[in-house]
N, C-alpha and C positions, 0 to 999 in steps of 0.2 A: 504493500500500500503506499509506504514511503517513497519509493521510487517513482510511482506514478504522479503523486502530487509534485515532487520535485521536477519530473519532467514536464507537467503543465505549467510550471512557474517558468520553467526555462523557454518554453514555447512562447509565453506571453512577453518575456522580457527581450526576446529577438524580434518581437513585431510581427509573429506569426497569428496574431488574433483575427478572427474574422470579420469583426466589426469595423464599420470603415470608419477613418479617421477624419474628425471634422478639421477643416482648414480655416484657419482665421488669417484674416488679412487686415493690416493696418496700412492705411494710405500714408505717404509721405507728404510733409510741408502743406501744403493748402490745397492737396486733392482730395477729393470725395469717392466714395464707391457708393455708386447707385444700382437700383434694380429696377428697370422699365416695368411700370404696369401695364396690363394689358389693355388693348382697345376693345371697341365694340366688334364682334364677328358678324354683325348683321346692320346694314345700311339702314338710314332711316325710311327708306321705300320698303322694307322687309328682305332686301337679298342679302343671302349669305355670302360673305366675302371670304375665300379662300386663303389661308396663311400667305401663299406665294404673291398675293396681291395686296395683303395690307400694309399699309405705310408703319414705319417705325413709330411707337407711341412717344408723345412728349412730355407725359408726366411719368414721373419716377419716385422712388421711395428711399431715402437716405439710409444706407445699410453701415456705413463707417465713414468718420471723419479724421483726417490729418490732424496734426497737432498745430497747425497753421503756419503762415508765412514769416519770414524773417525780414524787418525792414533795413533801411540803409544804416540804421544806429545800432542794429544787433538785436532789437527788442522783438519779442514773437508776438504776432497780433493772431489773436485767436479767431477761429472761424465763426460765421454767424449761423452755421446750420448745425441742426442736432440730429441725431440717429432716431430715425423713425418719422421725421419731417416729409411732406410730401412736396415735390418742386416741379417746375417747369425747365424743361432742356430742349436745346435744338435737335432737329431730328437727326442730324448726322455729326453732332458734338461729340467728343470725348473718343476714349479707346475702348472697344467691344473686348471683353474676356470672359472665357466660359471656364467655370471651377466647378466639378462635380456636377455637370449636366445642367447648370443653373447661369444664365447669363447675366453679366454685369456691365455696367460702363463705369469706367475711371476717368474724370476730368477735374480741372481746376475749379476752385470756388468761383471764380470769376466767370467762367462758363455757365454758370447756373443762371437761367432768366429771372425766377422769382420763387418765393415760397408760397404755397398754396395753403391759406389758412382755412381751418373748418371751423 
């Protein structure tokens, strides 16, 4: 029995666990990590729009915020964005990244067009 439990702990310590590891991303400087919110799949007239014909949504949710940019004097300027905020972004702004089958956008805070207040 002791050898079995010892073997299991060795397997877990070597990273052979079958559970997927959660990746954490911390944006640098004044960058933010956003997840685009899905748009409507049906047009106003009731026509179903396929995925290939849909435009990129302009609404996004803030998933992570960097520590802020550094000004000329060396002071760090905090971001105006908070995790969980809904924002407006340009259709083609930022860099698209795919992590664990989830698509995100990384862009600078200055590229965010506005905060949606609910």
